[in-house]
DRENTORTOR-855297 format. One line per 3 residues: number of its first residue (from 1); their letters; for each residue x, y, z of C-alpha. Coordinates in steps of 0.05 Angstrom, whole numbers, plus 5000, padded with zeros to 4 digits. Layout:
N
NUM	a	X:Y:Z  ... .
end
This chain:
439
1	mkr	8150:1500:2097  8211:1520:2138  8231:1569:2083 .
4	iif	8163:1603:2085  8167:1610:2161  8238:1638:2154 .
7	eil	8215:1689:2103  8157:1710:2148  8203:1719:2207 .
10	lvl	8251:1758:2163  8196:1805:2141  8173:1815:2213 .
13	glg	8244:1829:2235  8255:1880:2180  8189:1914:2197 .
16	gag	8206:1917:2270  8275:1945:2254  8243:1997:2209 .
19	afg	8193:2017:2262  8249:2022:2314  8290:2063:2266 .
22	fvt	8231:2110:2252  8217:2121:2326  8291:2133:2339 .
25	fqk	8293:2183:2281  8232:2221:2309  8264:2225:2377 .
28	eka	8329:2250:2348  8291:2302:2307  8252:2326:2368 .
31	stt	8317:2329:2407  8350:2369:2352  8290:2418:2351 .
34	qla	8293:2426:2426  8367:2437:2423  8359:2491:2371 .
37	qlt	8305:2525:2413  8348:2522:2475  8407:2550:2435 .
40	eqt	8364:2608:2409  8337:2622:2479  8408:2621:2506 .
43	egs	8432:2670:2452  8372:2715:2466  8386:2713:2541 .
46	gkk	8458:2729:2525  8438:2790:2485  8390:2812:2539 .
49	lee	8444:2804:2591  8491:2846:2549  8437:2901:2543 .
52	lta	8424:2900:2618  8499:2903:2631  8506:2963:2585 .
55	ele	8447:2998:2619  8477:2984:2687  8544:3011:2666 .
58	kaq	8510:3073:2638  8471:3083:2703  8534:3074:2744 .
61	kev	8568:3129:2703  8508:3175:2715  8506:3164:2790 .
64	ppl	8566:3209:2809  8539:3271:2772  8470:3260:2802 .
67	qsk	8500:3252:2871  8540:3316:2860  8477:3354:2840 .
70	alq	8440:3327:2900  8496:3349:2947  8496:3418:2915 .
73	lea	8421:3425:2925  8426:3400:2996  8482:3449:3011 .
76	lre	8441:3506:2981  8381:3487:3023  8421:3481:3088 .
79	alv	8455:3548:3075  8387:3583:3070  8347:3543:3121 .
82	nge	8358:3593:3177  8315:3642:3138  8357:3705:3145 .
85	alr	8366:3714:3070  8292:3705:3060  8275:3756:3114 .
88	dle	8324:3806:3084  8294:3797:3015  8222:3804:3040 .
91	aay	8241:3866:3079  8271:3897:3016  8211:3879:2974 .
94	kke	8162:3910:3023  8183:3978:2997  8159:3959:2927 .
97	ktl	8086:3970:2908  8087:3915:2856  8139:3861:2842 .
100	spe	8162:3840:2773  8152:3768:2752  8227:3757:2759 .
103	rla	8227:3781:2831  8165:3740:2847  8197:3678:2819 .
106	glg	8262:3692:2856  8223:3701:2921  8186:3637:2907 .
109	alr	8251:3599:2895  8281:3625:2960  8218:3605:2998 .
112	llt	8218:3537:2964  8289:3524:2988  8277:3553:3058 .
115	kgg	8205:3533:3073  8190:3478:3023  8132:3467:2975 .
118	ddp	8081:3460:3030  8088:3533:3049  8027:3572:3024 .
121	atv	8069:3634:3012  8115:3594:2967  8056:3572:2925 .
124	eaf	8028:3643:2924  8094:3673:2900  8101:3624:2842 .
127	qka	8027:3632:2825  8035:3708:2821  8098:3700:2778 .
130	lna	8061:3653:2731  8001:3700:2724  8045:3760:2711 .
133	sdw	8088:3727:2657  8077:3729:2582  8098:3668:2541 .
136	gsr	8134:3708:2489  8183:3743:2535  8186:3702:2599 .
139	rnl	8185:3630:2578  8237:3608:2630  8197:3641:2686 .
142	ica	8133:3607:2665  8167:3539:2661  8200:3548:2729 .
145	sqk	8135:3570:2762  8094:3513:2731  8145:3461:2753 .
148	ala	8149:3489:2823  8073:3490:2831  8067:3420:2803 .
151	sag	8120:3393:2850  8082:3426:2907  8020:3386:2890 .
154	qdv	7982:3443:2857  7933:3425:2801  7971:3459:2745 .
157	kvl	7985:3435:2674  8059:3440:2655  8067:3463:2582 .
160	sec	8101:3412:2537  8154:3463:2520  8175:3464:2593 .
163	lpt	8187:3389:2598  8254:3355:2585  8264:3320:2518 .
166	gvs	8229:3253:2518  8184:3269:2577  8110:3276:2560 .
169	kmp	8083:3295:2629  8105:3312:2700  8111:3255:2750 .
172	lad	8065:3249:2810  8072:3306:2860  8095:3294:2931 .
175	egk	8025:3299:2959  8001:3244:2912  7964:3291:2865 .
178	avk	7976:3280:2791  7988:3339:2746  7925:3350:2705 .
181	sek	7924:3305:2645  7869:3283:2598  7870:3225:2550 .
184	pvk	7843:3234:2480  7776:3202:2464  7777:3173:2395 .
187	vek	7710:3190:2362  7693:3200:2290  7672:3271:2273 .
190	sdk	7650:3307:2211  7690:3365:2183  7624:3400:2170 .
193	dsh	7614:3422:2243  7628:3496:2252  7640:3551:2302 .
196	adk	7573:3580:2291  7531:3518:2300  7570:3492:2360 .
199	dah	7618:3537:2397  7682:3573:2381  7720:3508:2379 .
202	gdq	7674:3459:2344  7653:3418:2406  7593:3374:2394 .
205	akd	7564:3373:2464  7546:3437:2501  7605:3460:2541 .
208	ged	7602:3448:2615  7551:3392:2608  7568:3319:2617 .
211	skp	7537:3266:2573  7474:3235:2599  7478:3164:2626 .
214	gek	7468:3112:2572  7490:3157:2515  7536:3125:2464 .
217	dak	7609:3145:2464  7600:3169:2392  7560:3227:2418 .
220	kap	7617:3253:2461  7661:3307:2433  7732:3285:2414 .
223	hwd	7783:3313:2461  7834:3364:2436  7878:3414:2470 .
226	yeg	7932:3466:2459  7985:3422:2494  8005:3350:2501 .
229	emg	7981:3288:2464  7925:3326:2430  7959:3392:2419 .
232	pen	7956:3428:2351  8011:3385:2320  7968:3324:2332 .
235	wgk	7899:3350:2314  7903:3316:2247  7899:3248:2281 .
238	efa	7827:3260:2302  7806:3315:2254  7829:3300:2183 .
241	mcg	7823:3371:2156  7870:3399:2210  7924:3356:2180 .
244	rgr	7911:3354:2105  7878:3422:2094  7912:3470:2046 .
247	sqs	7876:3534:2067  7885:3533:2142  7885:3590:2193 .
250	pvd	7916:3629:2225  7971:3657:2181  8030:3705:2185 .
253	irt	8008:3769:2151  8065:3794:2107  8074:3833:2042 .
256	pfe	8064:3832:1984  7990:3847:1989  7938:3848:1935 .
259	ktk	7895:3910:1934  7821:3896:1949  7760:3938:1934 .
262	asv	7717:3899:1984  7684:3937:2041  7670:3913:2111 .
265	vaa	7620:3948:2157  7602:3924:2227  7532:3940:2252 .
268	yqn	7532:3912:2323  7477:3922:2374  7470:3923:2449 .
271	gpl	7445:3857:2477  7442:3813:2538  7509:3787:2563 .
274	rii	7514:3711:2555  7585:3688:2570  7618:3620:2576 .
277	nng	7684:3587:2594  7683:3526:2548  7750:3499:2571 .
280	hti	7787:3529:2511  7770:3603:2512  7722:3656:2539 .
283	qvn	7665:3663:2490  7606:3711:2487  7544:3686:2452 .
286	vae	7507:3742:2416  7432:3752:2407  7403:3764:2338 .
289	gsk	7409:3833:2307  7484:3846:2302  7511:3841:2232 .
292	lrv	7574:3847:2190  7564:3871:2119  7616:3848:2068 .
295	dsl	7604:3885:2003  7533:3899:2028  7520:3824:2038 .
298	pyd	7497:3811:2111  7529:3762:2158  7497:3751:2227 .
301	lvq	7544:3756:2287  7537:3691:2326  7592:3696:2378 .
304	fhf	7660:3724:2393  7718:3694:2433  7790:3707:2453 .
307	hrp	7860:3677:2440  7924:3689:2478  7971:3709:2447 .
310	see	7941:3731:2381  7936:3674:2331  7951:3720:2272 .
313	lvd	8021:3747:2266  8039:3811:2230  8109:3808:2200 .
316	gkp	8124:3749:2246  8102:3783:2311  8041:3768:2354 .
319	qam	8001:3817:2396  7981:3803:2468  7913:3775:2448 .
322	vvh	7861:3774:2393  7785:3773:2392  7751:3735:2336 .
325	fvh	7680:3755:2317  7646:3696:2282  7591:3710:2231 .
328	knk	7546:3666:2189  7503:3683:2128  7439:3650:2103 .
331	egk	7478:3601:2061  7518:3578:2122  7583:3612:2100 .
334	lav	7627:3638:2156  7664:3704:2161  7711:3721:2219 .
337	lgv	7730:3792:2238  7794:3794:2278  7813:3851:2325 .
340	llk	7885:3849:2351  7893:3869:2425  7959:3903:2441 .
343	egn	7986:3915:2511  7971:3986:2534  7916:4022:2572 .
346	enp	7858:3987:2606  7801:3968:2560  7732:3986:2590 .
349	gik	7696:3934:2547  7744:3879:2568  7737:3900:2640 .
352	qlw	7661:3890:2637  7669:3822:2605  7723:3797:2653 .
355	eha	7680:3817:2713  7629:3764:2692  7674:3713:2657 .
358	pkk	7676:3645:2692  7745:3626:2716  7733:3552:2703 .
361	kgp	7698:3511:2649  7623:3508:2658  7555:3523:2626 .
364	eva	7537:3590:2595  7524:3646:2645  7467:3694:2629 .
367	vdg	7483:3757:2669  7419:3788:2695  7410:3862:2680 .
370	vkf	7476:3868:2642  7480:3885:2568  7540:3889:2523 .
373	npa	7552:3918:2454  7607:3880:2414  7623:3946:2380 .
376	nll	7657:3967:2445  7716:3923:2424  7724:3952:2354 .
379	pre	7774:4006:2333  7749:4068:2297  7786:4050:2233 .
382	mef	7762:3989:2194  7819:3980:2146  7836:3906:2141 .
385	wsy	7876:3849:2113  7835:3790:2085  7847:3719:2063 .
388	dgs	7811:3653:2054  7822:3607:2113  7792:3557:2162 .
391	ltt	7768:3550:2233  7830:3557:2277  7806:3500:2321 .
394	ppc	7782:3429:2307  7751:3408:2260  7790:3462:2222 .
397	teg	7735:3469:2169  7757:3510:2109  7719:3561:2068 .
400	vkf	7721:3615:2123  7733:3687:2101  7780:3724:2148 .
403	fil	7783:3800:2157  7838:3822:2206  7834:3896:2224 .
406	ktp	7899:3934:2216  7887:3978:2277  7896:3943:2344 .
409	vni	7857:3958:2407  7888:3968:2476  7885:3917:2532 .
412	sre	7923:3926:2597  7976:3878:2624  7931:3864:2684 .
415	qve	7873:3846:2638  7916:3799:2597  7937:3765:2662 .
418	qfp	7864:3758:2684  7848:3717:2622  7843:3646:2650 .
421	fkk	7883:3613:2593  7958:3622:2591  7963:3599:2519 .
424	nar	7905:3581:2472  7930:3599:2403  7942:3553:2344 .
427	pvq	8009:3563:2309  8008:3598:2241  7996:3553:2180 .
430	pln	8029:3554:2111  7998:3601:2060  8003:3549:2004 .
433	nrq	8001:3602:1949  7942:3638:1979  7941:3714:1968 .
436	isa	7931:3763:2026  7891:3824:2006  7893:3893:2038 .
439	s	7843:3949:2039 .
end
């Protein structure tokens, strides 16, 4: 009996010892895991500390040069604050009837240092310099003027080419106004939308009109622009054809050319003036009756619009602007007639259009009692280059026949400056083995 009791006690003792050992093992395991986690966190903190230390050292190295630049700027401002240099310059410029963009920008810079960005005359000088500058020849002046106006709190968009590397937009201005910026709206859209059915740039909603309350986001037009996050290089993110298309427009027109026997005849008529600023260009919507005949096949003129500078290049060089006449036949095929606008004498037809063109985006304006004939913008000679291309704006639909007239039409420097868009041209696209024909 005693032996049985001894064996029972022995079993219970062994079981208790096993249980104690298991509990002890679990605690040691948990402790080991916690130790490993603490070790990993410590190592991570060490790496983070090293990174912060490196950034601090880098910042400390950059402080002296920044302080030096700040002192130089302060010295420059204090040297000019009495205003004598500004008064002398203004007195000298009073003898001039018109000032070049360079002189306007110089005057603006002197006023900025002397009077500051709050001075209305400072803003006026930079605004005049900006309006008088062409992108091709005065990029530095445009950038300087845009940055100065933005820093003064003016509602101006700074072109991406003017921003430092790695900077996507200007910081908030001193007055608390942000430089104009729009975020892209991600909406699915079909590549089948066209210039003719919508507007010159494929927008779904009517330009100048907001969506009605309660409408689904899918009905809103996707945002795109000529600069920034949704500039031409990023159109393919929202509009597939813009990125993967193989027959895109515009192109650089260069030899060799293939001789064509095709004929192009414009038969445009006088009609009521209906003009719109759709946020991307100035567009004129045309009443029925005006036609373009391509080998005697009729295309109805739907609208025409403008780009600055010209989207098409000839031997790598752009003209000041281009006007695109958009036509559509009964089968829905599109044909675009392009007329290059070179800087020269004043254009009477452009003058009439600019008198009624809205300066800001809005609904179509039907001008009472005013008629316009699109033929006023055509040269006498109708020789052309032609190629198969696409819409030059989203959704970049292909299958568009382009005819670019060889003879440009004049437009004055002042008329180019009056166009409310500084730059609204898509860069040229690869030919991808396409052939350019010439009449």
